[in-house]
Each structure stands twice: as structure tokens, then as C-alpha cells.
N, CA, C and O atoms as CSV, one atom per row, in Angstrom:
chain,resi,resn,atom,element,x,y,z
A,1,MET,N,N,-11.889,-35.442,-15.142
A,1,MET,CA,C,-11.002,-35.509,-15.539
A,1,MET,C,C,-9.200,-34.614,-16.094
A,1,MET,O,O,-8.937,-34.184,-17.217
A,2,ILE,N,N,-8.618,-34.603,-15.302
A,2,ILE,CA,C,-7.522,-33.550,-16.163
A,2,ILE,C,C,-7.035,-33.628,-17.800
A,2,ILE,O,O,-7.104,-34.601,-18.551
A,3,ASP,N,N,-6.625,-32.538,-18.025
A,3,ASP,CA,C,-6.075,-33.320,-19.296
A,3,ASP,C,C,-4.298,-32.613,-19.614
A,3,ASP,O,O,-3.737,-31.610,-19.172
A,4,LEU,N,N,-4.068,-33.171,-20.107
A,4,LEU,CA,C,-1.926,-32.879,-20.540
A,4,LEU,C,C,-2.111,-31.145,-20.775
A,4,LEU,O,O,-1.228,-30.358,-20.433
A,5,LYS,N,N,-3.561,-30.664,-21.491
A,5,LYS,CA,C,-2.861,-29.111,-21.714
A,5,LYS,C,C,-2.591,-28.418,-20.039
A,5,LYS,O,O,-1.691,-27.811,-19.457
A,6,SER,N,N,-4.173,-29.017,-19.682
A,6,SER,CA,C,-4.097,-28.105,-18.091
A,6,SER,C,C,-2.446,-28.147,-17.140
A,6,SER,O,O,-1.690,-27.288,-16.688
A,7,VAL,N,N,-2.461,-29.119,-17.167
A,7,VAL,CA,C,-0.795,-30.016,-16.288
A,7,VAL,C,C,-0.376,-28.772,-16.861
A,7,VAL,O,O,-0.491,-27.658,-16.351
A,8,LEU,N,N,0.222,-29.130,-18.198
A,8,LEU,CA,C,1.718,-28.208,-18.614
A,8,LEU,C,C,1.415,-26.549,-18.817
A,8,LEU,O,O,2.345,-25.781,-19.065
A,9,ALA,N,N,-0.297,-25.978,-18.657
A,9,ALA,CA,C,0.102,-25.001,-18.136
A,9,ALA,C,C,0.447,-24.376,-16.661
A,9,ALA,O,O,0.945,-23.316,-16.281
A,10,LEU,N,N,-0.002,-25.412,-16.092
A,10,LEU,CA,C,0.104,-25.538,-14.635
A,10,LEU,C,C,2.192,-24.549,-14.844
A,10,LEU,O,O,2.727,-23.532,-14.402
A,11,ASN,N,N,2.604,-25.753,-15.794
A,11,ASN,CA,C,4.400,-24.704,-15.625
A,11,ASN,C,C,4.188,-23.121,-15.724
A,11,ASN,O,O,4.928,-22.341,-15.125
A,12,ARG,N,N,3.327,-22.788,-16.370
A,12,ARG,CA,C,3.765,-21.250,-16.964
A,12,ARG,C,C,3.122,-20.100,-15.799
A,12,ARG,O,O,2.740,-18.980,-16.140
A,13,ILE,N,N,3.093,-20.511,-14.647
A,13,ILE,CA,C,2.222,-19.792,-13.827
A,13,ILE,C,C,3.130,-19.343,-12.290
A,13,ILE,O,O,3.429,-19.794,-11.184
A,14,ASP,N,N,3.263,-18.302,-13.039
A,14,ASP,CA,C,4.335,-17.159,-12.093
A,14,ASP,C,C,3.072,-15.920,-11.406
A,14,ASP,O,O,2.457,-14.912,-11.755
A,15,ALA,N,N,3.296,-17.131,-9.847
A,15,ALA,CA,C,2.688,-16.244,-8.862
A,15,ALA,C,C,3.258,-15.005,-8.722
A,15,ALA,O,O,2.667,-13.975,-9.046
A,16,ASN,N,N,4.315,-15.030,-8.283
A,16,ASN,CA,C,4.624,-13.134,-7.778
A,16,ASN,C,C,4.237,-12.457,-9.212
A,16,ASN,O,O,3.782,-11.337,-9.446
A,17,PHE,N,N,4.376,-12.894,-9.569
A,17,PHE,CA,C,3.901,-11.433,-11.360
A,17,PHE,C,C,2.207,-11.414,-11.615
A,17,PHE,O,O,1.549,-10.448,-12.004
A,18,ALA,N,N,1.710,-12.772,-11.278
A,18,ALA,CA,C,-0.144,-13.060,-11.037
A,18,ALA,C,C,-0.280,-11.188,-9.576
A,18,ALA,O,O,-0.481,-9.979,-9.700
A,19,VAL,N,N,-0.038,-12.057,-8.574
A,19,VAL,CA,C,0.142,-10.716,-7.095
A,19,VAL,C,C,0.748,-9.377,-7.348
A,19,VAL,O,O,0.634,-8.609,-6.393
A,20,ALA,N,N,1.450,-8.839,-8.540
A,20,ALA,CA,C,2.252,-7.789,-9.073
A,20,ALA,C,C,1.508,-7.235,-9.258
A,20,ALA,O,O,1.098,-6.346,-8.511
A,21,GLU,N,N,0.747,-7.743,-11.009
A,21,GLU,CA,C,-0.760,-7.475,-11.129
A,21,GLU,C,C,-1.505,-7.283,-10.612
A,21,GLU,O,O,-1.920,-6.125,-10.581
A,22,ALA,N,N,-2.038,-8.141,-9.999
A,22,ALA,CA,C,-3.114,-7.408,-8.971
A,22,ALA,C,C,-3.307,-6.082,-8.702
A,22,ALA,O,O,-4.279,-5.396,-9.019
A,23,ILE,N,N,-2.022,-5.659,-7.913
A,23,ILE,CA,C,-1.352,-4.296,-6.853
A,23,ILE,C,C,-1.489,-3.790,-7.558
A,23,ILE,O,O,-2.357,-2.918,-7.565
A,24,ASN,N,N,-0.558,-4.090,-8.766
A,24,ASN,CA,C,-0.398,-2.571,-10.459
A,24,ASN,C,C,-2.006,-1.862,-10.113
A,24,ASN,O,O,-2.307,-0.846,-9.488
A,25,GLN,N,N,-2.737,-2.753,-10.725
A,25,GLN,CA,C,-3.957,-3.048,-11.217
A,25,GLN,C,C,-5.570,-2.387,-9.812
A,25,GLN,O,O,-6.726,-1.991,-9.957
A,26,ASN,N,N,-4.574,-2.650,-8.543
A,26,ASN,CA,C,-5.595,-2.310,-7.358
A,26,ASN,C,C,-5.304,-1.652,-6.729
A,26,ASN,O,O,-5.622,-1.823,-5.552
A,27,LYS,N,N,-4.323,-0.194,-7.194
A,27,LYS,CA,C,-3.002,0.335,-6.322
A,27,LYS,C,C,-4.092,1.171,-4.471
A,27,LYS,O,O,-3.760,1.267,-3.289
A,28,GLU,N,N,-5.461,1.584,-5.316
A,28,GLU,CA,C,-6.563,2.097,-3.768
A,28,GLU,C,C,-6.291,0.537,-2.708
A,28,GLU,O,O,-5.610,0.588,-1.684
A,29,ILE,N,N,-6.800,-0.448,-3.084
A,29,ILE,CA,C,-6.950,-1.137,-1.931
A,29,ILE,C,C,-5.521,-0.934,-1.533
A,29,ILE,O,O,-5.509,-0.120,-0.610
A,30,VAL,N,N,-4.406,-1.298,-1.814
A,30,VAL,CA,C,-3.340,-0.732,-0.737
A,30,VAL,C,C,-2.914,-0.019,-0.150
A,30,VAL,O,O,-2.343,-0.071,0.939
A,31,LEU,N,N,-3.343,1.428,-1.393
A,31,LEU,CA,C,-3.069,2.655,-0.639
A,31,LEU,C,C,-4.340,2.946,0.483
A,31,LEU,O,O,-4.230,3.732,1.424
A,32,GLN,N,N,-5.158,2.409,0.278
A,32,GLN,CA,C,-6.004,3.094,1.338
A,32,GLN,C,C,-6.017,3.175,2.885
A,32,GLN,O,O,-6.163,4.004,3.783
A,33,PRO,N,N,-5.698,1.383,2.634
A,33,PRO,CA,C,-5.085,1.511,4.494
A,33,PRO,C,C,-4.093,2.318,4.416
A,33,PRO,O,O,-4.723,3.326,4.096
A,34,ASN,N,N,-2.613,2.773,4.481
A,34,ASN,CA,C,-1.794,3.362,4.922
A,34,ASN,C,C,-2.264,4.896,4.827
A,34,ASN,O,O,-1.321,5.687,4.853
A,35,ASP,N,N,-3.644,5.510,4.713
A,35,ASP,CA,C,-4.348,6.329,4.675
A,35,ASP,C,C,-5.079,6.561,6.074
A,35,ASP,O,O,-4.881,7.313,7.028
A,36,ALA,N,N,-6.295,5.279,5.671
A,36,ALA,CA,C,-6.651,5.034,6.623
A,36,ALA,C,C,-6.097,5.494,8.190
A,36,ALA,O,O,-6.880,5.921,9.038
A,37,GLN,N,N,-4.550,5.330,8.446
A,37,GLN,CA,C,-3.512,4.518,9.666
A,37,GLN,C,C,-2.733,5.938,9.635
A,37,GLN,O,O,-1.850,6.137,10.469
A,38,LEU,N,N,-3.050,6.895,8.705
A,38,LEU,CA,C,-2.886,8.383,8.940
A,38,LEU,C,C,-3.735,9.263,9.753
A,38,LEU,O,O,-3.477,9.930,10.755
A,39,ASP,N,N,-4.945,9.080,8.991
A,39,ASP,CA,C,-6.063,10.222,9.292
A,39,ASP,C,C,-6.075,9.583,11.111
A,39,ASP,O,O,-6.578,10.480,11.788
A,40,LYS,N,N,-5.890,9.004,11.540
A,40,LYS,CA,C,-5.568,8.332,13.229
A,40,LYS,C,C,-4.145,9.200,13.695
A,40,LYS,O,O,-3.834,9.425,14.864
A,41,GLY,N,N,-3.423,9.594,12.570
A,41,GLY,CA,C,-2.371,10.083,13.728
A,41,GLY,C,C,-0.984,8.575,13.989
A,41,GLY,O,O,-0.217,8.562,14.952
A,42,LEU,N,N,-1.001,7.629,13.023
A,42,LEU,CA,C,-0.428,6.664,12.860
A,42,LEU,C,C,0.331,5.898,11.929
A,42,LEU,O,O,-0.313,5.375,11.020
A,43,ASP,N,N,1.600,5.715,11.964
A,43,ASP,CA,C,2.482,5.606,11.041
A,43,ASP,C,C,1.677,4.187,10.833
A,43,ASP,O,O,0.516,4.118,11.237
A,44,SER,N,N,2.535,2.624,9.960
A,44,SER,CA,C,2.016,2.045,9.432
A,44,SER,C,C,2.375,1.073,10.419
A,44,SER,O,O,1.521,0.297,10.847
A,45,LYS,N,N,3.608,1.039,10.836
A,45,LYS,CA,C,3.591,0.247,12.668
A,45,LYS,C,C,2.776,0.745,13.698
A,45,LYS,O,O,3.013,0.406,14.858
A,46,GLY,N,N,1.860,1.492,13.436
A,46,GLY,CA,C,1.155,1.418,14.984
A,46,GLY,C,C,1.152,2.908,16.001
A,46,GLY,O,O,0.362,3.286,16.866
A,47,VAL,N,N,2.402,3.512,15.451
A,47,VAL,CA,C,3.309,4.227,16.756
A,47,VAL,C,C,2.882,5.381,15.927
A,47,VAL,O,O,2.754,5.493,14.707
A,48,ASP,N,N,2.584,6.705,17.495
A,48,ASP,CA,C,1.560,7.446,17.488
A,48,ASP,C,C,2.626,8.698,16.781
A,48,ASP,O,O,3.800,8.760,17.147
A,49,LEU,N,N,1.891,9.953,15.425
A,49,LEU,CA,C,3.378,10.877,14.918
A,49,LEU,C,C,3.452,11.704,16.283
A,49,LEU,O,O,4.438,12.439,16.331
A,50,GLY,N,N,2.503,11.745,17.556
A,50,GLY,CA,C,3.145,13.240,18.387
A,50,GLY,C,C,1.512,13.681,18.175
A,50,GLY,O,O,0.433,13.106,18.027
A,51,GLU,N,N,2.073,15.182,18.264
A,51,GLU,CA,C,0.920,16.885,17.689
A,51,GLU,C,C,1.544,17.152,17.471
A,51,GLU,O,O,2.657,16.628,17.454
A,52,TYR,N,N,0.989,18.813,16.958
A,52,TYR,CA,C,1.453,19.394,16.077
A,52,TYR,C,C,1.603,20.841,17.743
A,52,TYR,O,O,0.909,21.339,18.630
A,53,LYS,N,N,3.107,20.871,17.146
A,53,LYS,CA,C,3.628,22.190,17.957
A,53,LYS,C,C,2.766,23.181,17.986
A,53,LYS,O,O,2.663,23.473,19.177
A,54,ASN,N,N,1.868,24.087,17.162
A,54,ASN,CA,C,1.412,25.477,16.851
A,54,ASN,C,C,-0.147,24.757,16.787
A,54,ASN,O,O,-0.557,24.235,15.750
A,55,PHE,N,N,-0.838,24.802,17.873
A,55,PHE,CA,C,-2.347,24.828,17.605
A,55,PHE,C,C,-3.068,25.677,16.087
A,55,PHE,O,O,-3.855,25.371,15.191
A,56,LYS,N,N,-2.138,27.029,16.527
A,56,LYS,CA,C,-3.390,27.616,15.190
A,56,LYS,C,C,-2.556,26.963,13.598
A,56,LYS,O,O,-2.574,27.854,12.749
A,57,TYR,N,N,-2.048,25.988,13.210
A,57,TYR,CA,C,-1.400,25.360,11.874
A,57,TYR,C,C,-2.494,24.755,11.610
A,57,TYR,O,O,-3.230,25.351,10.824
A,58,LYS,N,N,-3.053,23.202,12.231
A,58,LYS,CA,C,-3.944,22.979,11.458
A,58,LYS,C,C,-5.767,23.504,12.699
A,58,LYS,O,O,-6.848,23.097,12.272
A,59,ASN,N,N,-5.740,24.319,14.013
A,59,ASN,CA,C,-6.397,24.308,15.227
A,59,ASN,C,C,-6.579,22.919,15.350
A,59,ASN,O,O,-7.724,22.491,15.211
A,60,ARG,N,N,-6.206,22.603,15.446
A,60,ARG,CA,C,-5.937,20.796,16.687
A,60,ARG,C,C,-4.577,20.957,16.616
A,60,ARG,O,O,-3.944,21.335,15.630
A,61,PHE,N,N,-4.032,20.576,17.993
A,61,PHE,CA,C,-3.150,19.722,18.434
A,61,PHE,C,C,-2.983,18.622,17.107
A,61,PHE,O,O,-2.374,18.738,16.044
A,62,ARG,N,N,-4.052,17.182,17.843
A,62,ARG,CA,C,-3.990,15.909,17.352
A,62,ARG,C,C,-4.907,15.803,16.378
A,62,ARG,O,O,-5.188,16.901,15.897
A,63,PRO,N,N,-5.606,14.692,15.801
A,63,PRO,CA,C,-3.922,14.004,15.615
A,63,PRO,C,C,-3.011,14.440,14.398
A,63,PRO,O,O,-3.783,14.999,13.619
A,64,ILE,N,N,-1.982,14.447,13.967
A,64,ILE,CA,C,-1.062,14.379,12.966
A,64,ILE,C,C,-2.253,13.700,11.893
A,64,ILE,O,O,-3.185,12.916,12.070
A,65,ASP,N,N,-1.740,14.390,10.764
A,65,ASP,CA,C,-2.653,12.922,9.999
A,65,ASP,C,C,-2.043,13.446,8.549
A,65,ASP,O,O,-2.584,13.107,7.496
A,66,LEU,N,N,-0.961,14.238,8.577
A,66,LEU,CA,C,0.644,14.988,6.983
A,66,LEU,C,C,-1.590,15.097,5.968
A,66,LEU,O,O,-2.178,14.252,5.293
A,67,LEU,N,N,-1.976,16.356,6.371
A,67,LEU,CA,C,-2.676,15.884,5.026
A,67,LEU,C,C,-3.425,17.418,5.151
A,67,LEU,O,O,-4.638,17.291,5.319
A,68,LEU,N,N,-2.930,18.947,5.101
A,68,LEU,CA,C,-2.752,19.978,5.242
A,68,LEU,C,C,-3.395,20.428,3.532
A,68,LEU,O,O,-4.404,21.085,3.276
A,69,THR,N,N,-2.496,19.867,2.662
A,69,THR,CA,C,-3.127,20.316,1.539
A,69,THR,C,C,-2.623,19.590,0.347
A,69,THR,O,O,-2.023,20.012,-0.641
A,70,GLY,N,N,-3.156,17.956,0.799
A,70,GLY,CA,C,-3.262,17.155,0.802
A,70,GLY,C,C,-1.924,16.380,-0.685
A,70,GLY,O,O,-2.434,15.528,-1.413
A,71,GLU,N,N,-1.126,16.572,-0.834
A,71,GLU,CA,C,-0.026,16.648,-1.889
A,71,GLU,C,C,0.509,15.302,-1.323
A,71,GLU,O,O,0.684,14.261,-1.956
A,72,PHE,N,N,0.697,15.495,-0.220
A,72,PHE,CA,C,2.068,14.602,0.054
A,72,PHE,C,C,0.785,13.005,-0.359
A,72,PHE,O,O,0.901,12.182,-1.267
A,73,ARG,N,N,0.030,13.073,0.381
A,73,ARG,CA,C,-1.493,11.835,0.070
A,73,ARG,C,C,-1.788,11.434,-1.839
A,73,ARG,O,O,-2.068,10.394,-2.435
A,74,ALA,N,N,-1.616,12.441,-2.150
A,74,ALA,CA,C,-1.644,12.656,-3.639
A,74,ALA,C,C,-1.396,11.673,-4.363
A,74,ALA,O,O,-2.146,10.850,-4.886
A,75,GLU,N,N,-0.118,11.811,-4.374
A,75,GLU,CA,C,1.307,11.470,-5.057
A,75,GLU,C,C,1.936,10.015,-4.076
A,75,GLU,O,O,2.854,9.257,-4.390
A,76,GLU,N,N,1.320,9.995,-3.192
A,76,GLU,CA,C,2.064,8.677,-2.661
A,76,GLU,C,C,1.605,7.499,-3.786
A,76,GLU,O,O,0.538,7.758,-4.344
A,77,ASP,N,N,2.117,6.524,-4.102
A,77,ASP,CA,C,1.956,4.822,-4.797
A,77,ASP,C,C,2.661,3.521,-4.505
A,77,ASP,O,O,3.214,3.438,-3.408
A,78,VAL,N,N,2.731,2.340,-5.451
A,78,VAL,CA,C,2.737,1.679,-4.425
A,78,VAL,C,C,3.935,1.424,-5.917
A,78,VAL,O,O,3.765,2.196,-6.860
A,79,ILE,N,N,5.065,0.364,-6.037
A,79,ILE,CA,C,5.165,-0.139,-7.677
A,79,ILE,C,C,5.974,-1.067,-6.783
A,79,ILE,O,O,6.553,-0.978,-5.701
A,80,THR,N,N,5.625,-2.575,-8.288
A,80,THR,CA,C,6.503,-3.847,-7.410
A,80,THR,C,C,7.074,-3.884,-8.344
A,80,THR,O,O,7.405,-2.947,-9.071
A,81,ASP,N,N,7.357,-5.494,-8.505
A,81,ASP,CA,C,8.964,-5.698,-9.388
A,81,ASP,C,C,9.214,-7.235,-8.753
A,81,ASP,O,O,10.125,-7.892,-8.251
A,82,ASN,N,N,7.546,-7.391,-9.173
A,82,ASN,CA,C,7.132,-9.298,-8.948
A,82,ASN,C,C,8.001,-10.423,-7.688
A,82,ASN,O,O,7.900,-11.627,-7.451
A,83,THR,N,N,9.092,-8.979,-6.925
A,83,THR,CA,C,8.999,-9.667,-5.603
A,83,THR,C,C,8.632,-9.178,-4.343
A,83,THR,O,O,8.378,-9.859,-3.350
A,84,GLU,N,N,8.618,-7.955,-4.442
A,84,GLU,CA,C,8.176,-6.978,-3.465
A,84,GLU,C,C,7.664,-6.144,-3.516
A,84,GLU,O,O,7.693,-5.804,-4.699
A,85,MET,N,N,6.856,-5.127,-2.686
A,85,MET,CA,C,5.839,-4.445,-3.151
A,85,MET,C,C,6.151,-3.098,-2.547
A,85,MET,O,O,5.525,-3.266,-1.501
A,86,ILE,N,N,6.623,-1.965,-2.442
A,86,ILE,CA,C,7.511,-0.926,-2.008
A,86,ILE,C,C,6.536,0.324,-2.440
A,86,ILE,O,O,6.418,0.475,-3.656
A,87,TYR,N,N,5.834,1.228,-1.604
A,87,TYR,CA,C,5.884,2.368,-1.872
A,87,TYR,C,C,6.577,3.501,-1.298
A,87,TYR,O,O,7.263,3.636,-0.284
A,88,ILE,N,N,6.077,4.558,-2.559
A,88,ILE,CA,C,6.303,5.733,-2.939
A,88,ILE,C,C,6.308,6.612,-2.952
A,88,ILE,O,O,5.285,6.956,-3.545
A,89,ASP,N,N,7.071,7.767,-2.538
A,89,ASP,CA,C,6.253,9.593,-2.381
A,89,ASP,C,C,6.696,10.126,-3.116
A,89,ASP,O,O,7.863,9.863,-2.825
A,90,PRO,N,N,6.783,10.941,-4.212
A,90,PRO,CA,C,7.915,11.619,-4.392
A,90,PRO,C,C,7.616,12.857,-4.526
A,90,PRO,O,O,7.886,13.361,-5.616
A,91,ASN,N,N,7.072,13.587,-3.629
A,91,ASN,CA,C,6.355,14.550,-3.623
A,91,ASN,C,C,7.629,15.441,-2.958
A,91,ASN,O,O,8.358,14.590,-2.448
A,92,GLU,N,N,8.147,16.609,-2.764
A,92,GLU,CA,C,8.828,16.844,-1.971
A,92,GLU,C,C,8.869,16.865,-0.660
A,92,GLU,O,O,9.862,16.879,0.068
A,93,LYS,N,N,7.505,16.868,-0.324
A,93,LYS,CA,C,8.291,17.010,1.255
A,93,LYS,C,C,8.973,15.968,2.118
A,93,LYS,O,O,9.772,16.001,3.054
A,94,THR,N,N,8.146,14.740,1.221
A,94,THR,CA,C,8.521,13.289,1.794
A,94,THR,C,C,10.165,13.153,2.370
A,94,THR,O,O,10.190,12.293,3.251
A,95,ALA,N,N,10.601,13.344,2.291
A,95,ALA,CA,C,11.873,13.301,2.761
A,95,ALA,C,C,12.386,14.398,4.439
A,95,ALA,O,O,13.206,14.212,5.338
A,96,SER,N,N,11.484,15.381,4.166
A,96,SER,CA,C,11.749,15.914,5.573
A,96,SER,C,C,11.177,14.979,5.922
A,96,SER,O,O,11.887,14.011,6.195
A,97,LEU,N,N,9.495,14.803,6.097
A,97,LEU,CA,C,8.074,13.913,6.674
A,97,LEU,C,C,8.966,13.145,7.412
A,97,LEU,O,O,9.039,13.149,8.641
A,98,MET,N,N,9.886,12.247,6.375
A,98,MET,CA,C,10.230,10.984,6.823
A,98,MET,C,C,12.057,11.388,7.972
A,98,MET,O,O,12.715,10.893,8.887
A,99,THR,N,N,12.058,12.148,7.378
A,99,THR,CA,C,13.045,12.425,9.069
A,99,THR,C,C,12.338,12.952,9.952
A,99,THR,O,O,12.922,12.696,11.005
A,100,ARG,N,N,11.630,13.407,10.125
A,100,ARG,CA,C,11.172,14.033,11.364
A,100,ARG,C,C,10.162,12.227,11.843
A,100,ARG,O,O,10.600,11.564,12.784
A,101,PHE,N,N,9.095,11.805,11.168
A,101,PHE,CA,C,8.332,11.250,11.624
A,101,PHE,C,C,8.445,9.769,11.255
A,101,PHE,O,O,7.506,9.031,11.552
A,102,GLY,N,N,9.762,9.168,10.491
A,102,GLY,CA,C,10.002,8.359,10.355
A,102,GLY,C,C,9.867,7.589,9.133
A,102,GLY,O,O,9.123,8.056,8.271
A,103,GLU,N,N,10.550,6.319,8.876
A,103,GLU,CA,C,9.703,6.089,7.415
A,103,GLU,C,C,8.972,5.337,7.018
A,103,GLU,O,O,8.799,5.048,5.834
A,104,ASN,N,N,8.040,4.595,8.608
A,104,ASN,CA,C,6.998,3.553,7.808
A,104,ASN,C,C,6.115,5.238,8.117
A,104,ASN,O,O,5.138,5.055,8.843
A,105,ILE,N,N,6.239,6.245,7.840
A,105,ILE,CA,C,4.405,6.761,7.951
A,105,ILE,C,C,4.078,6.523,6.678
A,105,ILE,O,O,2.882,6.793,6.567
A,106,ILE,N,N,4.775,5.946,5.066
A,106,ILE,CA,C,4.299,5.189,4.054
A,106,ILE,C,C,4.646,3.945,4.358
A,106,ILE,O,O,5.801,3.650,4.664
A,107,GLY,N,N,3.129,2.624,4.269
A,107,GLY,CA,C,3.316,1.611,3.800
A,107,GLY,C,C,1.959,0.652,4.412
A,107,GLY,O,O,1.075,1.271,5.005
A,108,LEU,N,N,1.853,-0.561,4.282
A,108,LEU,CA,C,0.446,-1.086,4.594
A,108,LEU,C,C,0.896,-1.088,5.818
A,108,LEU,O,O,2.069,-1.378,6.051
A,109,PRO,N,N,0.072,-0.781,6.727
A,109,PRO,CA,C,-0.124,-1.134,8.203
A,109,PRO,C,C,-0.216,-2.654,8.631
A,109,PRO,O,O,-1.069,-3.360,8.093
A,110,ASP,N,N,0.702,-3.217,9.657
A,110,ASP,CA,C,0.641,-4.292,9.878
A,110,ASP,C,C,-0.566,-4.831,9.878
A,110,ASP,O,O,-0.908,-5.551,8.940
A,111,THR,N,N,-1.421,-4.562,10.959
A,111,THR,CA,C,-2.874,-5.095,11.172
A,111,THR,C,C,-4.027,-4.832,9.631
A,111,THR,O,O,-5.240,-5.010,9.519
A,112,GLU,N,N,-2.842,-4.282,8.494
A,112,GLU,CA,C,-3.992,-4.575,7.634
A,112,GLU,C,C,-3.636,-5.481,5.792
A,112,GLU,O,O,-4.047,-5.573,4.636
A,113,PHE,N,N,-2.477,-5.982,6.853
A,113,PHE,CA,C,-1.881,-6.664,5.571
A,113,PHE,C,C,-2.843,-8.517,5.437
A,113,PHE,O,O,-2.700,-9.238,4.450
A,114,GLU,N,N,-3.615,-8.848,6.495
A,114,GLU,CA,C,-4.570,-9.900,5.871
A,114,GLU,C,C,-5.736,-9.011,5.318
A,114,GLU,O,O,-5.499,-9.150,4.118
A,115,ASN,N,N,-6.440,-8.487,5.352
A,115,ASN,CA,C,-7.824,-7.835,5.081
A,115,ASN,C,C,-7.256,-6.997,3.632
A,115,ASN,O,O,-7.993,-6.306,2.929
A,116,THR,N,N,-6.247,-7.159,3.455
A,116,THR,CA,C,-5.522,-5.833,2.368
A,116,THR,C,C,-5.516,-7.322,1.271
A,116,THR,O,O,-5.888,-7.026,0.135
A,117,ALA,N,N,-5.260,-8.394,1.401
A,117,ALA,CA,C,-4.570,-9.895,1.267
A,117,ALA,C,C,-6.095,-10.468,0.649
A,117,ALA,O,O,-6.169,-10.709,-0.556
A,118,GLN,N,N,-7.096,-10.636,1.393
A,118,GLN,CA,C,-8.075,-11.035,1.251
A,118,GLN,C,C,-9.178,-10.280,-0.417
A,118,GLN,O,O,-9.781,-10.857,-1.322
A,119,GLN,N,N,-8.913,-8.521,-0.029
A,119,GLN,CA,C,-8.762,-8.130,-1.440
A,119,GLN,C,C,-9.081,-8.160,-2.033
A,119,GLN,O,O,-10.191,-8.082,-2.560
A,120,LEU,N,N,-7.088,-8.455,-2.390
A,120,LEU,CA,C,-6.732,-8.208,-3.650
A,120,LEU,C,C,-7.094,-10.492,-3.915
A,120,LEU,O,O,-7.096,-11.161,-4.949
A,121,ALA,N,N,-7.230,-10.738,-3.048
A,121,ALA,CA,C,-7.469,-12.057,-4.246
A,121,ALA,C,C,-7.721,-12.443,-5.277
A,121,ALA,O,O,-7.060,-12.890,-6.214
A,122,PRO,N,N,-9.188,-12.179,-5.011
A,122,PRO,CA,C,-10.069,-12.811,-6.222
A,122,PRO,C,C,-9.069,-11.965,-7.619
A,122,PRO,O,O,-8.691,-12.900,-8.324
A,123,PHE,N,N,-8.698,-11.018,-8.050
A,123,PHE,CA,C,-7.535,-9.885,-8.794
A,123,PHE,C,C,-6.604,-11.382,-9.093
A,123,PHE,O,O,-6.680,-12.277,-9.935
A,124,VAL,N,N,-5.796,-11.123,-8.030
A,124,VAL,CA,C,-4.979,-12.267,-8.182
A,124,VAL,C,C,-5.886,-13.871,-8.871
A,124,VAL,O,O,-6.501,-14.172,-9.894
A,125,ILE,N,N,-5.693,-14.189,-8.258
A,125,ILE,CA,C,-6.811,-15.685,-9.236
A,125,ILE,C,C,-7.362,-15.414,-10.930
A,125,ILE,O,O,-7.386,-16.103,-11.950
A,126,ASN,N,N,-7.811,-13.873,-10.529
A,126,ASN,CA,C,-7.820,-14.175,-12.247
A,126,ASN,C,C,-6.383,-13.959,-12.825
A,126,ASN,O,O,-5.898,-14.790,-13.593
A,127,GLN,N,N,-5.918,-13.181,-12.564
A,127,GLN,CA,C,-4.218,-13.373,-13.346
A,127,GLN,C,C,-3.760,-14.498,-13.241
A,127,GLN,O,O,-2.797,-14.632,-13.996
A,128,LEU,N,N,-4.077,-15.753,-12.426
A,128,LEU,CA,C,-3.656,-16.512,-12.641
A,128,LEU,C,C,-4.233,-17.723,-13.491
A,128,LEU,O,O,-3.698,-18.713,-13.989
A,129,GLU,N,N,-5.525,-17.255,-13.460
A,129,GLU,CA,C,-6.134,-17.857,-14.629
A,129,GLU,C,C,-5.770,-18.019,-16.195
A,129,GLU,O,O,-5.686,-18.888,-17.063
A,130,ARG,N,N,-5.575,-16.341,-15.964
A,130,ARG,CA,C,-5.057,-16.114,-17.664
A,130,ARG,C,C,-3.887,-16.416,-17.679
A,130,ARG,O,O,-3.731,-17.014,-18.744
A,131,GLN,N,N,-2.991,-16.376,-17.174
A,131,GLN,CA,C,-2.195,-17.573,-17.347
A,131,GLN,C,C,-1.874,-18.910,-18.144
A,131,GLN,O,O,-0.993,-19.119,-18.978
A,132,ILE,N,N,-3.090,-19.953,-17.511
A,132,ILE,CA,C,-3.132,-20.848,-17.649
A,132,ILE,C,C,-3.983,-21.390,-18.285
A,132,ILE,O,O,-4.211,-22.600,-18.299
A,133,SER,N,N,-4.791,-20.170,-19.144
A,133,SER,CA,C,-5.592,-20.265,-20.644
A,133,SER,C,C,-5.435,-20.318,-21.633
A,133,SER,O,O,-6.390,-20.374,-22.407
């Protein structure tokens, strides 16, 4: 039997907030697929980043992984505003890298959306349960 208190609690549910909190508390789940995609030399849309112009730069031509010093990847982050998820990277090289390789060098790969959502689901459910209890 469902009690009136439980029904009234449903009115307080904010699903967007629950998703945002789940992302904020588990950023590695959202950031890791981007790093894995870059490791393959691909942006978040699966577009090949090309090859290095000088072999000596990384002792190889491919893949361009944007991981020479590690600073670019170390500073990547994701923020949420309850309606969308935005990838940011405040590293000083980000603007020039985006100019060269495009804005899609940071972002959740299209192919990983469902998998990432499944990984976040238990955390979203936990947030929803907290809202109604």
C-alpha cells in the first residue's frame, strides 16, 4: 500500500538535480571515456586527429593523443547546471588545441553515452531516493 506521504514526496523530485549531483560526485565516469578516445587519436565524435608533423616530437606519427606533458588532461573537468553537462579544460593550451583539432577534443564520445548513463544510473537512483526520504 502506498501512503500519502510517499505520494506527496514525489512532487519534490528534481530529476535534473539528481543527474547533476551524480555527475558531480562521479566525474571520473564521465571524463574517462574522453581520455580513452584521445588515447586512440580520436575526438569525441570519432574523428581522427591526424598525425604529428615531426616524428621526433613523440617518437611516432600516430596517434595524436594530446598527452605530451599531461597538463591538458589533468585539468579537464565537467560541470553541470541541472540542465546540461559541459566539459571544460582551463589549461592554457586548450584554446590553441581546439583551434587546431576542433572543439570536440573534449566531450563524452557519442559511442559511450549509453554506457556512461548505465554507470551513473545507481548514483542517480541514490540521489532520487534521498530526495523522497
